[in-house]
N, C-alpha and C positions, 0 to 999 in steps of 0.2 A: 527207109526206117529212120525215125528220129532218134538222135543221140541225146541222152539225158546227162546234163552237165551239172557238176557241183562247183562250188566256189573255187576259182583258180583253174578250173578245167578248160580245155580248149578243143576246138575241132577245126581241122584243115579242110577248106572247101574243095581243094584240088584232089584230096584223098576221099572224102566222104560224099562229095557231090561234083564229080568231074563234069565239066561242060556247063555248069550253072554260072551265068554271068549277071543275073539280076535276082535280088532277094528282098524280102520284107522282114524288118525287125518289128515284131508285134509285141505290145506290152498289155498286160491285163491285171485285174484285181477284182475282188468280190465286194459287193455292197456292204456298207457298215452294218454290223449286227449288234453293236453296243449303242448306248445312248450318246447323243451329241449330233452336231450338224453333219450333213453329208460332206465328204471330202472330194476335192477336184485335183487330180494328179495330171501334170503336164510332162510329156516326153519331149526330149530335145536331142540333138546330135551336134558334135563339134568335130570339124575336120582339121587335123593338125599335120605338120611336117615332122621330120625326124627329131627336131629339137623340142617337140612338145608345144610349139607355138602355132596358132592358126595364122594363115597368110593374111586374113583380114577379118573384120567383124562380120562380114557377109558369110563367112564359113561357119557361123553358128546358126543352125537350122532349127526353127521352132514354129509354132502355129502362126505367128504373125509375120514370119519371114521364112516361108516354107520350102524354098529351093536353094541349094548351094550354087555358087557362081558357075560351076561347070555342068550343072544339071544332073549330077550323079546321085544326089541325096534329096529326097522330097518328103516333106511331112504331110500326112493325110488330113490334118486338121484337128482342132481341139474337140475332145469329147467331154463336155461338162457334166454328163450324167453317167460317167464311167462306172462299171461294176453293177449296173442295174439289169443286166441280162447276160446270157451266155455269149462266149466268144471274146475276141480281143477288144480292148478299149481304145488304144491309140496305136498307130503304126507309122513307120518311117521306111520308105523304099530306098534301096541302094542299087545302082547300076554300075557295076565295076568297069564296064567298057567305057564309061564316060568320066571315070575318076581321073582327075589331073595328076600328073606325075609328081607334083610337089606334095601331094597328100600321102602320108605314110600310115596314118591311123584315123579311125573315126570312133569316137566315144559316145555311147548312148546313155542318157541319164533320165531320171524321173524326179520332178520337184513338186512338192505339195503347195499348190497355189493358195489353198485355204489355210495353210499352217498346221494341218494335222500331222502328227508324227507317225512313224512307221509302226509304233506300238498299236496304232488304231487301224492301220491298213490291213485288210484281210487277203491273204494268199497272193501277194504280188508275184508276177512271173514275167519272163522274157522268152520269146521263142523266135526261131529263124525259119522262114518259109520261102520255098522256091516260088518266085513270082509267076513263072510260066505254067507250072503244074499244080500249084497250091499244096504241094507236098511239104510236110513238116521235116526240117533237117536237124534241128536241135532245140532243146528246151532247157531253161534254167529257172527253177523255182526258189525264191528267197525264203529263208526261215530265220526265226529268232527275233524279228521286230527290232525295236530300238527307239530311243527318244531323239530321233533326228528327222528332219523334214525333207531330205533329199537322198537319192540313192544313185550311185554310179553302177549301172546295171551290167554293161558289157562293152566290148570294143572289137573292132576289126583292125587287124594289123597286116601290113604288107610285108611278107617275109619271103625273100628269094623269089620275088615275082608272083607269088600266090598269096591268097588271103586267108587269114585265120581268125576265127571268132573265139574270144576269151570271156568267160563268165567272171565278173569282178565282185559285185555285191558289197561294195564299200559304202559306208554311210558318209553323208556330207551335210553341211548346214548352210543356209543362206542361198542367194541366187548364184547361178553358175557364171563363171568367167566366159566372156566371148572371145578371148584371145589365147588362153592357155589350157591345155589338158590338165586334169588333176594330177598331182605328183604320183599317185599310185598307178597311173596308166602310161607313164612316159617312156617305157622301154618296149620295143617291139620284139626283142630277143627273149624267148621263154626261159633261157638259162640264166638270165639276169634278174635277181629279185626286184620286184617293184617296190617303190617307197610308198608307205601308207599315207593316204590323203587325210588331212585334218579339216577339209572343207573346200567348197568351190572356190573361195576367194584367195586361196593360196596358189599363186601362179608359179610356173616353172621359170625361174630366172627373172622374176619381176615383170612389171608391165601393168597394163590396164586390167582391173578386176571388176569393172563395172558390168552389171547384168544387162 
């Protein structure tokens, strides 16, 4: 049974889906119903350590660099006509058995390639799927829109040896950093409040913010 998440909610894979080792983070949205050009949203993932820093630029996974160095995260490819039919628009697969020990969290984001704001994007969502059975494990539907061009959707955190998915739903602006997780995602401990992100290019502790 799929768990419905609200902003800030989380689900433990070891409790809700024991034995699952490979999942797919699927993102979707509906086609524009207002006037204006069609929008193209791009999903990406950033693998970071406990410090909130990525080990390298190669740990930023997107359509043009689709696989993480350890092979644990793989982008399914860019869908430039997203929203024009039923089902998910972009997907990123995660194999926890291949995740390097240095990776403590993986953050999933969506960026508007065409510059459309989320006021214009219809019904964006993020859902978690068991790769082996195609069963839905969790779903998070964003609400409220906003005049921003990117969204921090969700993250996986390694907590006491198991993995937890947290729905984030924080707005962001500009291209994502390839080396630093957004400030709102840098804690893996659910008892520690996360700092609010003011955008992709605000790194944790400085460093490169180039997209």
